[in-house]
N, C-alpha and C positions, 0 to 999 in steps of 0.2 A: 408545517402546513403541507397538505397533500398536493402533489403535482400530477398533472396529466402524464400519461405514459404513451409509448408508441402505439399501444393497442387502441387508444382513443382517437387516432388520426386515420382518415381515409388516405391510403398511400397509393392506390392503384393509378398507374401512369404518372405518378409524381416522382420528382428527383429528391431523394431523401439523403441528406448529409448527416452521417452518424460519426460522432467522435467516440472512438474505442480506445482502449489501453492495451495495445499489443506490444508493450515493452517487455518482451520475453528474453530469457537467457539463451545465448547461442554459444556453441563450442568453437574451436579453432577452425573447423571445417564449415562454419556457418550453418550448422544444424541446430534446430530448436531442441533444447534439453528439457524444457518444461512448457507445455502448451496450455496450461491451466487458464491463462488470461484470454486465450482465444476461445476455448471451449465454454467459458463462462459467458461470453458474449453471444453465443450461438442462438439462444432463444429470441433475442431482439433482432438479430440478423435474419433468422428464418421468418419471423413475423412479417418483416417488410417484404422479403422475396416471395413468400407464399401468397401474399395478398396483392402481388403485382406491382410493387414499388421498384424504382430504379435506384439502387443503393450505391452511394459513394462513401467509402470508408476512409477515415483519416486517423492517424495516430503518430506518436513519436516512438523512437527506439534509441535508448542510450543518450549520450551527449556528444554528437558529432561536431567536429570543428570545421570540416572542409566541404568540398564539392561532392555532390552525390555520385558524379561519374568517376571520382577518384577514390572514394572510400566505401567500398562494398560492405564493410563490416557493419555498417549501420543501415543498410538497405532493408526495407520491409518485404522484399521479394520472398524470403523464406516463409513469412507469415501469410502472404497471398497464396503461396503454394499449399501450405498446410490447411488454410481455410478452405481452399478448393477441394482438398481431400475429404475434409469433414462434411462439407456440403454436397459432395459428389456432383459438383458442377464447376465450370471454369470461372475463375476470378481474374479479371484483367488487371495486370500490374502496370500502373502508369509511372513512367520514369521521373516524374516531378510532381509536386503538389499544387503548383500554380502555372499559369501560362497557357499558350495555345494547345500544347499537347494534352492538357487536362480538359480543356473545352471540347476538343475533338473526341477524346475518349468518352466523356460524359454524353456527348451528342449521339454516340453510337449505341448507348445502352438501350435495351428493350425492356419491357415489363418483366420483372422477375430476374433481372441480371444485376451483376455486382462488379464494381471496380475498386481497387485499392490505390490510394494516392501514396506517393513516396514520402518518406520520413519528413514530418513537419519541421523538425529541428535542423534540417539542412539550411533553413532560412533563419537568420538571427532575429527577425521580427517576431517570430512565434513566441519567444521567451522574454520579450521586453516587458518588464513589470509596469503596471499602471502608475505606481508611485514615481518611477523614473520617467515615464512618459509625461506625467503631469507637469514636470519642471523642464521638459525638453521638447519643444514643438517639433523638431525633426524626428525624434523617436516616436512621438504621438502620431505623426503623419505616416511614418513607415509602418507602424503597427496597424493603423487603420487601412492603409492601402493593401497590405497583406491580407487582412481579414475580409475586406470587401470582395476580394476575388472568390472567396469561398461562399460568402453570402449571396453573390450573384449566381452561383451555380445551382442553388437548390430551392425547392418549394417548402421543405420541412427540415427542421434541425432536431437531432436526437443526441442527447448526452448519455452515453452508456460507459463512461470512463471514470469510474469512482476514484481510481488511483490518482487522478490528477484534478479532482474536483476542488481541492483546496488551493489551486493555483489560478492566477488571473492571466494565463497564457491566451494568446490571440484566439486560438481554436476553441478554448473553453469559455471565454467571456466576451471578447470583442465581436466574434462572429454572431452569436445569438443577439447581442445588442443591436447589431446592424440588420438583423432579420426581424426586427419588430414588425408585427402585423401578420407574420407567417407563423404557422404552428411551431412551437419550441417546447419539446417534451423530454422526459427522461426515458431511458430504456429499462428493461426488466432487471438488469444487474444492479443499477443504481437504486431502483425501487426496493430491491431486496436488502441492499446495504442500509438504506435509510430506515427500513422497517426494523431490522435487527439492532443496529447501533442506536437509532433514535428511540424506538419504543422501549427497548430493554433498559437503556440508560435512564429514561424518564420515570420508569416504574419497575425497578429491579426487585426480584424476589430475594429475600435475605435468609441466611448470610450472603452478602455480596462481597466478593473478593477480587482484587486485581493482582496480576502477576506481571511485574515489570522488570525487564532486563535490558541488555544492550550495553553500549560503550559509555555513554555520557549521561550524567545527572542533568546537565544543562539542556539536553534534548527532551527531557521528560519532566521538567519543573512544573510546567503548566498542567500536565496530566496529573501529577501527584497532588498538586494543590486542589485541582478540581475534584479528584476522586476522594480526597480525605473527608469531605462532607457527606459523601454518599456511601463509601465502602465501610465494611466492618473490619477488613484487613487488607494490607498491601504488602505483598511479598517481593522483596528486592533481590535480584540476582545479576549476573553478568558483571562486566567491568565497572559499572556504575556503583556497585556495592563497595568497591575499594575507596571511593571518595568518601562514602559514609564512614568506612573503617578508619580512614585517616583523620576524619573529623573527630573521632573518638580517641585519637591519640595512638591508633594502631600502626603497626609496621606493615607496609605494602610492597616492599622490595621493588622489583622492576615492573610491577603491575601497571596497567593503564589506570591513570588516576588524574582527576582534575583538581590539583592542589589549590587552585584559585577559587574553587567552589566549595571548600570545606565549611566556610561560615554559612553559606546557603544550606548545606547539608545539615548543619546543626539546627538551623531555624526550622527546617522541615521535620527533623526528629522531634523537636520541642512541640511543634504544632500537632504532630501526629499522635503524640502520647504512646499508647500501647498498640496502635493500629499498624505500625510499621515493623515488619519482620525482616531482620537482616540475617545473612548467613552466619552460622556458628563455626563452620569449618570450611576449608578451602583446599582444592587440589591445585598444586603448583608444580612448575618445572623450570629448568634453566632456559629452555627454548621450546619452540614448536617444531618438532621434527619426528619422523617415524621412529618408533621404538624408544623414544626418550624416557628416562626414568622419572617417575612422578612421586611426589610426596604430599601427603595430606596433613595439614597443620590446622591449629586452632585459628579462627578468624582474627586478624590483627597481629598475627605472628609469622608473617611471610618472611623468610630469611633474605638477606641481601643476595643479589644474584639470581633470585627466583622470581617467577611471575605467576600470579594467580590466574588460572585459566578455566576453572569450573567450580561450582559449589561442591562441597564434600558430602559424604553419605549421611552424616548426622543432620545437615541442613535439609537434604532431600527428604529425609524421614520426617522432620518437623514440618516442612512445607506440605508434604502429603497429608498429614493429619489435618491441617487447616483446609486444604482443598477438598478433602473427603466430606466435610460438613457443609460445603457451600451449595447454594441454590442458584447463584449467578456467578459466572467466572468470566473475566476479561483478561486476556493474555497478550502482551505485546513485548517482544524481545526475549532472546534466548538467555539461558542461565550461565553459559560459558562460551568458549570458542568451539561451538558444536560442529563446525565444518571439519574440524581436525580431530580424529580419534587419538587418544582416548578421552578427549575433553568434551565429548558429546553425551557422556553418561548422565549428568545432572539434568540436562535439557530433555533427553528422552524419558528419564524417570518422571519428570513433571508432566510431560505429554501423556504418559500412561495414567497418571493420577487424574488429570483433567478428563480423559476419556472415561475412566471408571466413574467419576462423579457425574458425567453426562449420562452414562448408562443408568445411573441411579436416579435420574430425573432433573439434574441441574441444566441450566442454560449456559452453554459455553460459546464464547465469541473469541475467535483467534484473529488478532489484529494485523494480518498480512505480513509481508516481508519475510524476515528470518523466522518468525514464529510459525508462519504457514509452511515454510520450507522444512522446519523441524518436524512438524506434524506429519508432513508428507514422507520424510525420511523414516519416521517411526511407523509408517503404514497405518495411521490412525485417522485419516481424513474423514472417513465415513462415520466415525464415532463422535465427531464434534457437531454442535448445533449449527454453527456458521463460521466459515473461514473467509475473512475479508480479503478483497483483492487490492486494498490500499494500505500500505504501511504508514506513510506520512499523513495521508488523508484520514485514516482511522484515528491516529493520534490526535490530530486537530479536532476531529469530531468529538472525541472523548473529552477534550478540553472545553467543549461548548462553543467553539468558534463558528460563526456563520460562514457558509460557503456562497459567495456571490454567484458562482457559476451555476448553482442550483436555484438560488433565490430569484434569478431573472427569468426562469422558465415559467410556462403557463400553469396556473393553479387549477386544480381539479374542481 
């Protein structure tokens, strides 16, 4: 169902509370190494500022355990600085996300100005799950008190944080619930994600293929089952392939493998029939280390003391042939330990195959997280149809799970 966007709301002179996802990677010197999540939010941010809104940004960053004054590693200050550079205007960094310091900062905002609240997750109430709060009145009260402070700040609520839309965090769900009667809309980034993921999944052009990688079969059970009825082929890579291999009686050496999920893997293979494509060869090594000697072996024949770390060349060749015929491609999860050379070869090879298919007219959707990072490393971002900003969110969307954080917002 279509939702109203930030463009549908008169924001001039209004206090606009926008939930963004600025959960960006930082190096040891607290410098942003990838600002993609900030740049993707710029259209919504500029829309508010250029139309005279008074913008209050809120986000999380990482999983902090302590006090904001003691743990600068999780401060959003670098994000406020980078956003200011991109906007070519000052962005006020507020040293907390609740309390008098926030009220004072918001009260000083003029039309077209912006402030950034400190990391929401410095406060435990942000991440209290509704299911836990339902059985604990103290948790429910703490979550509501926390959320009410944001609801009281603003005249308009905007959700432009697709990466956390699958969560029932206070900022994502409780705040808009408490702002009933005020405009509650989506930003342009969320609108774009819903368009590509929703419309493409509802009516994909065929052949429709999915490429699934990553560490665990258990993380992608729901996605595999949901896609089996829609896809013409599902290509399996990454460490999750070793669980399937073990289920077939193969040797996996020291590879990451969920031995307690082999029965489930068998059921998935039986249900999939010929739709499930597994690796036929594997690149393995005794450890992950610079200059380590690698060996390519037949799938299911990884020697003791060796660990499978990438798909082999024959697998890449077979997968490329399937990808080349596709008209719709969804990719979530790398083919190997791509962060460490030389185990990036298979993932980069598949990235090029998807880019070539896209050049030939296919729709390609990259499901955020490591897949997006791999496409970026390969320098192929501009050749993909859509790169999602949400890893876990895109997975749950592909499963067909409803997002309460979106469902509660105003309908168009």
